[in-house]
DRENPA-3360 file (N, C-alpha, C; in nm, 2 decimals, always signed):
BEGIN
1 = LIANLYSL = +1.16/+0.47/+0.95/+1.05/+0.45/+1.05/+1.11/+0.39/+1.17 ~ +1.18/+0.27/+1.16/+1.24/+0.21/+1.27/+1.34/+0.29/+1.35 ~ +1.43/+0.38/+1.28/+1.51/+0.46/+1.35/+1.44/+0.58/+1.42 ~ +1.33/+0.62/+1.36/+1.24/+0.73/+1.44/+1.19/+0.67/+1.56 ~ +1.14/+0.55/+1.55/+1.08/+0.48/+1.66/+1.17/+0.46/+1.78 ~ +1.29/+0.42/+1.75/+1.39/+0.41/+1.86/+1.44/+0.55/+1.91 ~ +1.44/+0.65/+1.83/+1.48/+0.78/+1.88/+1.38/+0.84/+1.98 ~ +1.26/+0.80/+1.96/+1.17/+0.85/+2.06/+1.19/+0.80/+2.20;
9 = RGEAPPIG = +1.27/+0.70/+2.22/+1.32/+0.66/+2.35/+1.47/+0.68/+2.37 ~ +1.52/+0.77/+2.28/+1.67/+0.80/+2.29/+1.76/+0.69/+2.27 ~ +1.72/+0.59/+2.19/+1.81/+0.48/+2.14/+1.83/+0.47/+2.00 ~ +1.93/+0.39/+1.96/+1.95/+0.35/+1.82/+1.90/+0.21/+1.80 ~ +1.84/+0.18/+1.68/+1.81/+0.05/+1.64/+1.92/-0.05/+1.65 ~ +1.89/-0.18/+1.68/+2.00/-0.28/+1.68/+2.06/-0.29/+1.54 ~ +2.19/-0.32/+1.54/+2.27/-0.34/+1.42/+2.27/-0.49/+1.38 ~ +2.25/-0.50/+1.24/+2.25/-0.63/+1.19/+2.13/-0.71/+1.21;
17 = VDFLKAAE = +2.01/-0.65/+1.24/+1.88/-0.71/+1.27/+1.79/-0.66/+1.17 ~ +1.70/-0.74/+1.11/+1.61/-0.70/+1.01/+1.50/-0.61/+1.07 ~ +1.43/-0.55/+0.98/+1.33/-0.45/+1.03/+1.22/-0.51/+1.12 ~ +1.18/-0.63/+1.08/+1.07/-0.70/+1.15/+1.12/-0.73/+1.29 ~ +1.24/-0.79/+1.31/+1.29/-0.82/+1.44/+1.32/-0.70/+1.52 ~ +1.37/-0.59/+1.46/+1.40/-0.47/+1.53/+1.28/-0.40/+1.59 ~ +1.17/-0.41/+1.50/+1.04/-0.35/+1.55/+0.98/-0.44/+1.68 ~ +1.00/-0.57/+1.66/+0.95/-0.66/+1.76/+1.03/-0.64/+1.90;
25 = SFRLQHCK = +1.16/-0.62/+1.87/+1.24/-0.59/+2.00/+1.20/-0.47/+2.06 ~ +1.17/-0.36/+1.99/+1.13/-0.23/+2.05/+0.99/-0.26/+2.12 ~ +0.90/-0.32/+2.06/+0.77/-0.34/+2.11/+0.78/-0.42/+2.24 ~ +0.85/-0.53/+2.24/+0.86/-0.61/+2.37/+0.93/-0.53/+2.48 ~ +1.02/-0.46/+2.44/+1.10/-0.38/+2.55/+1.01/-0.26/+2.60 ~ +0.94/-0.19/+2.52/+0.88/-0.06/+2.56/+0.73/-0.07/+2.57 ~ +0.66/-0.17/+2.51/+0.52/-0.17/+2.51/+0.46/-0.30/+2.56 ~ +0.53/-0.40/+2.55/+0.49/-0.55/+2.58/+0.36/-0.58/+2.51;
33 = DDEGSWVN = +0.25/-0.59/+2.59/+0.12/-0.63/+2.52/+0.02/-0.51/+2.52 ~ +0.08/-0.39/+2.55/-0.01/-0.27/+2.54/-0.01/-0.22/+2.40 ~ -0.12/-0.27/+2.32/-0.14/-0.24/+2.19/-0.16/-0.09/+2.16 ~ -0.24/-0.03/+2.24/-0.26/+0.12/+2.23/-0.13/+0.20/+2.23 ~ -0.05/+0.17/+2.33/+0.09/+0.24/+2.34/+0.17/+0.22/+2.22 ~ +0.17/+0.10/+2.17/+0.25/+0.05/+2.05/+0.20/+0.13/+1.93 ~ +0.07/+0.14/+1.90/+0.02/+0.21/+1.79/+0.04/+0.36/+1.80 ~ +0.04/+0.42/+1.92/+0.06/+0.56/+1.95/+0.21/+0.59/+1.91;
41 = LVQQALYL = +0.30/+0.51/+1.95/+0.45/+0.54/+1.94/+0.47/+0.53/+1.78 ~ +0.42/+0.43/+1.72/+0.44/+0.41/+1.57/+0.38/+0.54/+1.50 ~ +0.27/+0.59/+1.54/+0.21/+0.70/+1.48/+0.30/+0.83/+1.50 ~ +0.37/+0.85/+1.61/+0.45/+0.95/+1.64/+0.58/+0.94/+1.55 ~ +0.62/+0.82/+1.54/+0.75/+0.80/+1.46/+0.73/+0.82/+1.32 ~ +0.60/+0.79/+1.27/+0.57/+0.79/+1.13/+0.58/+0.94/+1.08 ~ +0.52/+1.03/+1.17/+0.51/+1.17/+1.12/+0.62/+1.26/+1.18 ~ +0.72/+1.21/+1.24/+0.83/+1.28/+1.31/+0.89/+1.37/+1.21;
49 = HVDLDFDV = +0.89/+1.51/+1.23/+0.94/+1.60/+1.14/+0.89/+1.60/+1.00 ~ +0.76/+1.57/+0.99/+0.69/+1.56/+0.86/+0.59/+1.67/+0.85 ~ +0.58/+1.74/+0.74/+0.48/+1.84/+0.71/+0.39/+1.80/+0.60 ~ +0.27/+1.78/+0.62/+0.18/+1.73/+0.53/+0.06/+1.84/+0.48 ~ +0.10/+1.97/+0.50/+0.00/+2.07/+0.45/-0.01/+2.05/+0.30 ~ -0.13/+2.10/+0.25/-0.16/+2.08/+0.11/-0.06/+2.14/+0.02 ~ +0.00/+2.25/+0.05/+0.09/+2.32/-0.03/+0.22/+2.23/-0.05 ~ +0.24/+2.14/+0.04/+0.35/+2.04/+0.04/+0.32/+1.92/-0.06;
57 = IRRSDLLG = +0.20/+1.86/-0.02/+0.17/+1.74/-0.10/+0.13/+1.76/-0.24 ~ +0.07/+1.87/-0.26/+0.02/+1.90/-0.40/+0.13/+1.91/-0.50 ~ +0.26/+1.92/-0.46/+0.38/+1.93/-0.55/+0.42/+1.79/-0.59 ~ +0.36/+1.69/-0.54/+0.41/+1.55/-0.57/+0.35/+1.51/-0.70 ~ +0.43/+1.49/-0.80/+0.39/+1.44/-0.93/+0.33/+1.29/-0.92 ~ +0.40/+1.21/-0.83/+0.34/+1.08/-0.81/+0.20/+1.07/-0.75 ~ +0.18/+1.16/-0.65/+0.04/+1.16/-0.59/-0.06/+1.20/-0.70 ~ -0.01/+1.31/-0.79/-0.10/+1.36/-0.89/-0.13/+1.25/-0.99;
65 = AIGALIMS = -0.03/+1.16/-1.02/-0.06/+1.06/-1.12/-0.14/+0.95/-1.06 ~ -0.12/+0.92/-0.93/-0.21/+0.82/-0.87/-0.35/+0.86/-0.86 ~ -0.36/+0.99/-0.82/-0.49/+1.05/-0.81/-0.57/+1.05/-0.94 ~ -0.49/+1.08/-1.06/-0.55/+1.08/-1.19/-0.59/+0.94/-1.23 ~ -0.52/+0.84/-1.19/-0.56/+0.70/-1.21/-0.69/+0.67/-1.14 ~ -0.70/+0.71/-1.02/-0.82/+0.68/-0.94/-0.94/+0.75/-1.00 ~ -0.92/+0.87/-1.03/-1.03/+0.95/-1.10/-1.07/+0.89/-1.23 ~ -0.97/+0.84/-1.30/-1.00/+0.78/-1.43/-1.08/+0.65/-1.41;
73 = SLRGGVSE = -1.05/+0.57/-1.31/-1.12/+0.45/-1.28/-1.26/+0.47/-1.24 ~ -1.30/+0.59/-1.19/-1.43/+0.62/-1.14/-1.53/+0.61/-1.25 ~ -1.49/+0.60/-1.38/-1.58/+0.59/-1.49/-1.66/+0.46/-1.47 ~ -1.60/+0.36/-1.41/-1.66/+0.23/-1.40/-1.72/+0.20/-1.26 ~ -1.72/+0.30/-1.17/-1.76/+0.28/-1.04/-1.67/+0.32/-0.93 ~ -1.69/+0.26/-0.81/-1.60/+0.30/-0.70/-1.46/+0.24/-0.73 ~ -1.36/+0.33/-0.71/-1.22/+0.28/-0.72/-1.17/+0.22/-0.59 ~ -1.10/+0.11/-0.60/-1.04/+0.04/-0.48/-0.90/+0.04/-0.48;
81 = VVSFNFDD = -0.83/+0.08/-0.38/-0.69/+0.08/-0.37/-0.64/+0.00/-0.24 ~ -0.54/-0.07/-0.25/-0.49/-0.14/-0.14/-0.35/-0.06/-0.10 ~ -0.34/-0.01/+0.02/-0.21/+0.05/+0.06/-0.15/-0.02/+0.18 ~ -0.02/-0.06/+0.16/+0.04/-0.13/+0.26/+0.12/-0.02/+0.36 ~ +0.09/+0.11/+0.33/+0.14/+0.21/+0.42/+0.04/+0.24/+0.53 ~ +0.10/+0.30/+0.64/+0.01/+0.35/+0.75/-0.05/+0.49/+0.72 ~ +0.01/+0.56/+0.65/-0.01/+0.71/+0.65/-0.14/+0.74/+0.56 ~ -0.19/+0.87/+0.58/-0.30/+0.92/+0.51/-0.28/+1.02/+0.40;
89 = VLERYLAY = -0.16/+1.01/+0.35/-0.12/+1.11/+0.25/-0.21/+1.11/+0.12 ~ -0.23/+0.98/+0.07/-0.32/+0.96/-0.05/-0.47/+1.01/-0.02 ~ -0.51/+0.98/+0.10/-0.65/+1.01/+0.14/-0.66/+1.17/+0.15 ~ -0.57/+1.23/+0.20/-0.56/+1.38/+0.22/-0.56/+1.44/+0.08 ~ -0.48/+1.38/-0.01/-0.46/+1.44/-0.15/-0.59/+1.43/-0.22 ~ -0.66/+1.32/-0.22/-0.78/+1.30/-0.29/-0.89/+1.37/-0.23 ~ -0.90/+1.39/-0.09/-1.00/+1.46/-0.03/-0.99/+1.61/-0.06 ~ -0.87/+1.67/-0.07/-0.85/+1.80/-0.11/-0.91/+1.83/-0.25;
97 = HGLVVVPT = -0.92/+1.73/-0.33/-0.96/+1.74/-0.46/-1.12/+1.71/-0.47 ~ -1.18/+1.71/-0.37/-1.33/+1.69/-0.36/-1.38/+1.55/-0.37 ~ -1.29/+1.45/-0.36/-1.35/+1.31/-0.36/-1.38/+1.27/-0.23 ~ -1.49/+1.18/-0.23/-1.53/+1.11/-0.10/-1.44/+0.99/-0.09 ~ -1.36/+0.99/+0.02/-1.25/+0.88/+0.03/-1.29/+0.81/+0.16 ~ -1.28/+0.68/+0.16/-1.32/+0.59/+0.27/-1.20/+0.51/+0.31 ~ -1.12/+0.54/+0.40/-1.01/+0.46/+0.45/-1.06/+0.34/+0.53 ~ -1.03/+0.22/+0.50/-1.09/+0.09/+0.57/-0.97/+0.01/+0.61;
105 = FEERFWAS = -0.98/-0.04/+0.74/-0.86/-0.10/+0.79/-0.88/-0.20/+0.90 ~ -1.00/-0.20/+0.97/-1.02/-0.31/+1.07/-1.07/-0.44/+1.00 ~ -1.06/-0.55/+1.07/-1.09/-0.67/+1.02/-1.25/-0.69/+0.99 ~ -1.32/-0.62/+1.07/-1.47/-0.61/+1.04/-1.50/-0.47/+0.99 ~ -1.56/-0.47/+0.87/-1.60/-0.34/+0.82/-1.73/-0.35/+0.73 ~ -1.80/-0.24/+0.72/-1.92/-0.25/+0.64/-1.89/-0.22/+0.50 ~ -1.97/-0.26/+0.41/-1.97/-0.22/+0.27/-1.98/-0.06/+0.27 ~ -1.90/+0.00/+0.19/-1.89/+0.15/+0.19/-1.93/+0.21/+0.05;
113 = RGDAIIYH = -1.98/+0.33/+0.06/-2.01/+0.40/-0.06/-1.92/+0.53/-0.07 ~ -1.85/+0.55/-0.17/-1.76/+0.67/-0.18/-1.70/+0.67/-0.32 ~ -1.61/+0.77/-0.35/-1.55/+0.77/-0.48/-1.43/+0.68/-0.47 ~ -1.37/+0.66/-0.36/-1.24/+0.58/-0.36/-1.24/+0.51/-0.22 ~ -1.23/+0.38/-0.21/-1.20/+0.30/-0.09/-1.06/+0.26/-0.09 ~ -0.99/+0.30/+0.02/-0.85/+0.26/+0.03/-0.84/+0.17/+0.15 ~ -0.80/+0.05/+0.13/-0.78/-0.06/+0.22/-0.64/-0.05/+0.28 ~ -0.63/-0.05/+0.41/-0.50/-0.05/+0.48/-0.49/-0.17/+0.56;
121 = PHGFLPSR = -0.44/-0.28/+0.51/-0.43/-0.41/+0.58/-0.34/-0.41/+0.69 ~ -0.23/-0.31/+0.68/-0.13/-0.31/+0.78/-0.16/-0.19/+0.89 ~ -0.27/-0.13/+0.88/-0.31/-0.03/+0.98/-0.32/+0.11/+0.92 ~ -0.38/+0.20/+0.99/-0.40/+0.33/+0.93/-0.38/+0.43/+1.05 ~ -0.29/+0.53/+1.03/-0.25/+0.62/+1.13/-0.26/+0.76/+1.07 ~ -0.37/+0.85/+1.10/-0.39/+0.98/+1.04/-0.27/+1.07/+1.09 ~ -0.25/+1.17/+1.01/-0.15/+1.27/+1.04/-0.21/+1.39/+1.11 ~ -0.12/+1.47/+1.16/-0.18/+1.59/+1.24/-0.26/+1.68/+1.14;
129 = NSPFTRKS = -0.37/+1.73/+1.20/-0.47/+1.82/+1.13/-0.52/+1.76/+1.01 ~ -0.54/+1.63/+1.01/-0.59/+1.55/+0.90/-0.75/+1.55/+0.92 ~ -0.82/+1.55/+0.80/-0.97/+1.54/+0.81/-1.01/+1.39/+0.85 ~ -0.91/+1.30/+0.84/-0.94/+1.17/+0.88/-0.88/+1.15/+1.02 ~ -0.97/+1.12/+1.12/-0.93/+1.12/+1.26/-0.93/+0.98/+1.32 ~ -1.00/+0.88/+1.26/-1.00/+0.75/+1.33/-0.89/+0.66/+1.29 ~ -0.81/+0.62/+1.38/-0.70/+0.53/+1.35/-0.73/+0.38/+1.38 ~ -0.64/+0.29/+1.32/-0.66/+0.15/+1.35/-0.62/+0.12/+1.49;
137 = SFVVLDRR = -0.67/+0.00/+1.54/-0.63/-0.04/+1.67/-0.51/-0.13/+1.67 ~ -0.44/-0.13/+1.55/-0.32/-0.22/+1.53/-0.23/-0.17/+1.43 ~ -0.11/-0.21/+1.42/-0.02/-0.19/+1.30/+0.06/-0.32/+1.28 ~ +0.07/-0.35/+1.16/+0.15/-0.47/+1.12/+0.29/-0.42/+1.08 ~ +0.38/-0.44/+1.17/+0.51/-0.39/+1.15/+0.62/-0.49/+1.21 ~ +0.59/-0.56/+1.32/+0.68/-0.65/+1.37/+0.67/-0.79/+1.33 ~ +0.75/-0.88/+1.36/+0.74/-1.02/+1.32/+0.61/-1.09/+1.38 ~ +0.57/-1.06/+1.49/+0.46/-1.12/+1.55/+0.33/-1.08/+1.47;
145 = SYSARTGH = +0.32/-0.95/+1.44/+0.20/-0.91/+1.37/+0.18/-0.96/+1.23 ~ +0.30/-0.98/+1.17/+0.30/-1.04/+1.03/+0.26/-1.19/+1.05 ~ +0.31/-1.26/+1.14/+0.28/-1.40/+1.16/+0.13/-1.42/+1.19 ~ +0.07/-1.33/+1.25/-0.07/-1.35/+1.29/-0.16/-1.33/+1.16 ~ -0.11/-1.27/+1.05/-0.20/-1.25/+0.94/-0.15/-1.31/+0.81 ~ -0.03/-1.34/+0.79/+0.02/-1.40/+0.67/-0.03/-1.54/+0.65 ~ -0.09/-1.57/+0.53/-0.13/-1.70/+0.50/-0.27/-1.75/+0.56 ~ -0.34/-1.66/+0.62/-0.47/-1.69/+0.68/-0.58/-1.64/+0.58;
153 = SDQRMNQK = -0.62/-1.73/+0.49/-0.72/-1.69/+0.39/-0.86/-1.66/+0.45 ~ -0.88/-1.70/+0.57/-1.01/-1.68/+0.63/-1.03/-1.54/+0.69 ~ -0.92/-1.46/+0.70/-0.94/-1.33/+0.75/-0.99/-1.24/+0.65 ~ -1.09/-1.16/+0.69/-1.16/-1.08/+0.61/-1.08/-0.98/+0.51 ~ -0.98/-0.92/+0.57/-0.90/-0.82/+0.49/-0.82/-0.90/+0.38 ~ -0.77/-1.02/+0.42/-0.70/-1.11/+0.32/-0.80/-1.15/+0.22 ~ -0.93/-1.17/+0.24/-1.03/-1.21/+0.14/-1.05/-1.09/+0.06 ~ -1.07/-0.97/+0.11/-1.09/-0.85/+0.03/-0.97/-0.82/-0.06;
161 = MATVMQSH = -0.86/-0.83/-0.01/-0.74/-0.81/-0.10/-0.73/-0.91/-0.21 ~ -0.76/-1.03/-0.19/-0.76/-1.13/-0.28/-0.86/-1.11/-0.39 ~ -0.98/-1.06/-0.35/-1.09/-1.02/-0.45/-1.05/-0.92/-0.53 ~ -1.00/-0.81/-0.47/-0.96/-0.69/-0.56/-0.85/-0.73/-0.65 ~ -0.74/-0.80/-0.60/-0.63/-0.84/-0.67/-0.67/-0.94/-0.79 ~ -0.76/-1.03/-0.77/-0.79/-1.14/-0.87/-0.89/-1.10/-0.97 ~ -0.94/-0.97/-0.96/-1.05/-0.93/-1.06/-1.01/-0.80/-1.13 ~ -0.88/-0.76/-1.11/-0.84/-0.63/-1.18/-0.70/-0.66/-1.25;
169 = TCLFVGLS = -0.67/-0.57/-1.34/-0.53/-0.56/-1.38/-0.46/-0.46/-1.28 ~ -0.37/-0.51/-1.21/-0.32/-0.44/-1.09/-0.18/-0.37/-1.13 ~ -0.17/-0.25/-1.07/-0.05/-0.17/-1.06/+0.02/-0.18/-0.93 ~ +0.13/-0.22/-0.92/+0.21/-0.23/-0.79/+0.31/-0.12/-0.78 ~ +0.27/-0.01/-0.70/+0.36/+0.11/-0.70/+0.42/+0.11/-0.56 ~ +0.56/+0.12/-0.56/+0.64/+0.14/-0.45/+0.65/+0.02/-0.37 ~ +0.63/-0.10/-0.43/+0.64/-0.23/-0.36/+0.75/-0.32/-0.42 ~ +0.84/-0.37/-0.32/+0.95/-0.45/-0.37/+0.90/-0.60/-0.40;
177 = GDDERLDS = +0.79/-0.64/-0.34/+0.74/-0.78/-0.36/+0.80/-0.86/-0.25 ~ +0.87/-0.80/-0.16/+0.93/-0.89/-0.05/+0.85/-0.90/+0.07 ~ +0.73/-0.81/+0.08/+0.64/-0.82/+0.19/+0.58/-0.96/+0.19 ~ +0.59/-1.04/+0.31/+0.55/-1.17/+0.31/+0.40/-1.18/+0.29 ~ +0.31/-1.09/+0.34/+0.17/-1.11/+0.33/+0.13/-1.09/+0.18 ~ +0.19/-0.98/+0.13/+0.16/-0.96/-0.02/+0.21/-1.07/-0.11 ~ +0.33/-1.13/-0.08/+0.37/-1.23/-0.17/+0.29/-1.36/-0.15 ~ +0.23/-1.39/-0.04/+0.14/-1.50/-0.02/+0.02/-1.48/-0.11;
185 = LLYDTHHN = -0.03/-1.36/-0.12/-0.14/-1.33/-0.21/-0.10/-1.34/-0.35 ~ +0.01/-1.29/-0.39/+0.05/-1.29/-0.53/+0.07/-1.44/-0.58 ~ +0.13/-1.53/-0.49/+0.15/-1.67/-0.53/+0.01/-1.74/-0.54 ~ -0.08/-1.71/-0.45/-0.20/-1.78/-0.46/-0.28/-1.73/-0.58 ~ -0.27/-1.60/-0.61/-0.34/-1.55/-0.73/-0.30/-1.61/-0.86 ~ -0.16/-1.63/-0.87/-0.11/-1.67/-1.00/-0.09/-1.82/-1.01 ~ -0.04/-1.88/-0.91/+0.01/-2.02/-0.92/-0.12/-2.11/-0.90 ~ -0.21/-2.06/-0.84/-0.34/-2.14/-0.81/-0.44/-2.10/-0.92;
193 = GKHANKLS = -0.40/-2.02/-1.02/-0.50/-1.99/-1.13/-0.62/-1.91/-1.09 ~ -0.62/-1.83/-0.99/-0.73/-1.76/-0.95/-0.76/-1.62/-1.01 ~ -0.68/-1.57/-1.09/-0.70/-1.44/-1.15/-0.79/-1.45/-1.27 ~ -0.87/-1.34/-1.29/-0.96/-1.35/-1.40/-0.90/-1.36/-1.54 ~ -0.77/-1.32/-1.55/-0.70/-1.32/-1.67/-0.68/-1.46/-1.73 ~ -0.71/-1.56/-1.65/-0.70/-1.70/-1.70/-0.81/-1.72/-1.81 ~ -0.91/-1.64/-1.80/-1.02/-1.65/-1.90/-0.97/-1.60/-2.03 ~ -0.88/-1.50/-2.03/-0.83/-1.45/-2.17/-0.69/-1.50/-2.19;
201 = ENAFWGLS = -0.63/-1.56/-2.10/-0.49/-1.62/-2.12/-0.38/-1.51/-2.15 ~ -0.41/-1.39/-2.08/-0.30/-1.29/-2.10/-0.18/-1.34/-2.03 ~ -0.06/-1.29/-2.08/+0.07/-1.33/-2.03/+0.08/-1.28/-1.88 ~ +0.04/-1.16/-1.85/+0.06/-1.09/-1.72/-0.08/-1.03/-1.67 ~ -0.10/-1.04/-1.54/-0.22/-0.98/-1.48/-0.18/-0.85/-1.40 ~ -0.06/-0.82/-1.40/-0.02/-0.69/-1.32/+0.11/-0.63/-1.37 ~ +0.14/-0.51/-1.32/+0.26/-0.44/-1.36/+0.32/-0.38/-1.23 ~ +0.45/-0.40/-1.23/+0.52/-0.34/-1.11/+0.64/-0.25/-1.17;
209 = FSTSKDST = +0.71/-0.18/-1.09/+0.81/-0.08/-1.14/+0.94/-0.09/-1.05 ~ +1.05/-0.07/-1.12/+1.18/-0.08/-1.04/+1.28/+0.00/-1.12 ~ +1.38/+0.06/-1.05/+1.49/+0.11/-1.10/+1.62/+0.03/-1.08 ~ +1.60/-0.09/-1.02/+1.71/-0.19/-0.98/+1.77/-0.24/-1.11 ~ +1.90/-0.27/-1.10/+1.98/-0.33/-1.21/+1.98/-0.48/-1.19 ~ +1.92/-0.53/-1.09/+1.92/-0.67/-1.05/+1.85/-0.75/-1.16 ~ +1.92/-0.84/-1.24/+1.86/-0.90/-1.35/+1.76/-1.02/-1.30 ~ +1.76/-1.06/-1.18/+1.67/-1.16/-1.13/+1.54/-1.11/-1.08;
217 = EALKWADR = +1.54/-0.97/-1.06/+1.41/-0.91/-1.01/+1.29/-0.94/-1.10 ~ +1.31/-0.91/-1.24/+1.21/-0.93/-1.34/+1.16/-1.07/-1.33 ~ +1.25/-1.17/-1.32/+1.21/-1.31/-1.31/+1.13/-1.34/-1.19 ~ +1.16/-1.28/-1.08/+1.07/-1.30/-0.96/+0.93/-1.26/-0.97 ~ +0.92/-1.13/-1.02/+0.78/-1.08/-1.05/+0.71/-1.16/-1.16 ~ +0.78/-1.20/-1.26/+0.72/-1.28/-1.37/+0.67/-1.41/-1.33 ~ +0.74/-1.47/-1.23/+0.70/-1.59/-1.17/+0.56/-1.58/-1.09 ~ +0.53/-1.46/-1.06/+0.40/-1.44/-1.00/+0.30/-1.37/-1.10;
225 = GIYLQKLD = +0.33/-1.37/-1.23/+0.24/-1.33/-1.34/+0.24/-1.18/-1.35 ~ +0.35/-1.11/-1.31/+0.35/-0.96/-1.31/+0.47/-0.91/-1.39 ~ +0.45/-0.82/-1.48/+0.55/-0.77/-1.56/+0.62/-0.65/-1.48 ~ +0.76/-0.65/-1.49/+0.83/-0.55/-1.42/+0.88/-0.45/-1.52 ~ +0.83/-0.32/-1.51/+0.87/-0.21/-1.60/+0.99/-0.14/-1.54 ~ +1.10/-0.14/-1.60/+1.22/-0.08/-1.56/+1.21/+0.07/-1.58 ~ +1.26/+0.14/-1.49/+1.26/+0.30/-1.49/+1.41/+0.34/-1.47 ~ +1.45/+0.45/-1.53/+1.57/+0.51/-1.51/+1.57/+0.60/-1.37;
233 = SYPRDLPK = +1.45/+0.67/-1.36/+1.43/+0.74/-1.23/+1.30/+0.73/-1.19 ~ +1.28/+0.69/-1.06/+1.15/+0.66/-1.01/+1.07/+0.80/-1.00 ~ +1.12/+0.91/-0.94/+1.04/+1.03/-0.93/+1.02/+1.10/-1.06 ~ +1.10/+1.07/-1.17/+1.07/+1.15/-1.29/+0.99/+1.06/-1.39 ~ +1.02/+0.93/-1.40/+0.96/+0.84/-1.50/+0.83/+0.78/-1.46 ~ +0.82/+0.75/-1.33/+0.69/+0.68/-1.30/+0.57/+0.77/-1.31 ~ +0.57/+0.89/-1.26/+0.45/+0.97/-1.28/+0.42/+0.99/-1.43 ~ +0.51/+1.01/-1.51/+0.49/+1.02/-1.66/+0.43/+0.89/-1.71;
241 = FLFEICQV = +0.47/+0.78/-1.66/+0.42/+0.65/-1.71/+0.27/+0.63/-1.67 ~ +0.24/+0.66/-1.54/+0.11/+0.65/-1.49/+0.01/+0.75/-1.57 ~ +0.06/+0.87/-1.59/-0.03/+0.97/-1.66/-0.06/+0.92/-1.81 ~ +0.04/+0.84/-1.86/+0.03/+0.79/-2.00/-0.08/+0.68/-2.00 ~ -0.09/+0.61/-1.89/-0.19/+0.50/-1.88/-0.33/+0.57/-1.87 ~ -0.34/+0.68/-1.80/-0.47/+0.75/-1.79/-0.50/+0.80/-1.93 ~ -0.42/+0.85/-2.01/-0.45/+0.90/-2.14/-0.49/+0.79/-2.24 ~ -0.43/+0.68/-2.24/-0.46/+0.56/-2.31/-0.60/+0.51/-2.28;
249 = AAAKQNR = -0.63/+0.51/-2.15/-0.76/+0.46/-2.10/-0.87/+0.56/-2.15 ~ -0.84/+0.68/-2.14/-0.94/+0.78/-2.19/-0.97/+0.77/-2.34 ~ -0.86/+0.75/-2.41/-0.87/+0.72/-2.56/-0.95/+0.61/-2.59 ~ -0.94/+0.50/-2.52/-1.02/+0.38/-2.55/-1.16/+0.41/-2.51 ~ -1.19/+0.49/-2.41/-1.33/+0.52/-2.38/-1.40/+0.61/-2.48 ~ -1.32/+0.68/-2.56/-1.38/+0.77/-2.66/-1.41/+0.69/-2.80 ~ -1.36/+0.56/-2.81/-1.38/+0.49/-2.94/-1.51/+0.44/-2.94;
% end
């Protein structure tokens, strides 16, 4: 994404600089305080050379598995998902299958009714020809935008994420755990004893996935109350694992 962003101005990203600083450098140089221009450029970079026709996204086993999980959770009411991505791929996939999907992203938002509510705390940028046309007025991508939101428990989106996280058994898909805003919530949920699993004293309140051979990664997640499931192949093993969760959940409903 950062490389695409710089390519829009015929440049290469700076060498030896982390993503947050590289994004901030681009923003200060090309957008300054023009938030609208910044959001538009990130949207262009996000979908550069990307085709999101249904014939393309329906082939994704991972989207199919996540969609099945969401549909499975509808037995108990509205399904809530938090996405740290800007894209609308999941929304488009679910909408194609007839679900009423509500992407939510601004700091002020009404309570919504739908089959699935997808919160985008870092912003929401619809793709071309998407049925979702309204985009966020911001994106959280550079150092300044992270600093404005991390650790601020009074912000509405942080409160919503905390509520969702602390009252469910959570699956963390495609997340390294290095995101500063997410890690702040993970630490508060576990180390301050705010998760509902404290009532049952379960060992873990969440599940994450990784193909990394780093032996310390599991310890990092466990320190936040989350079990790390190792996979040999992310694209092959993760969808299979998620579909198995759906089957186990359905079996329990039938008992």
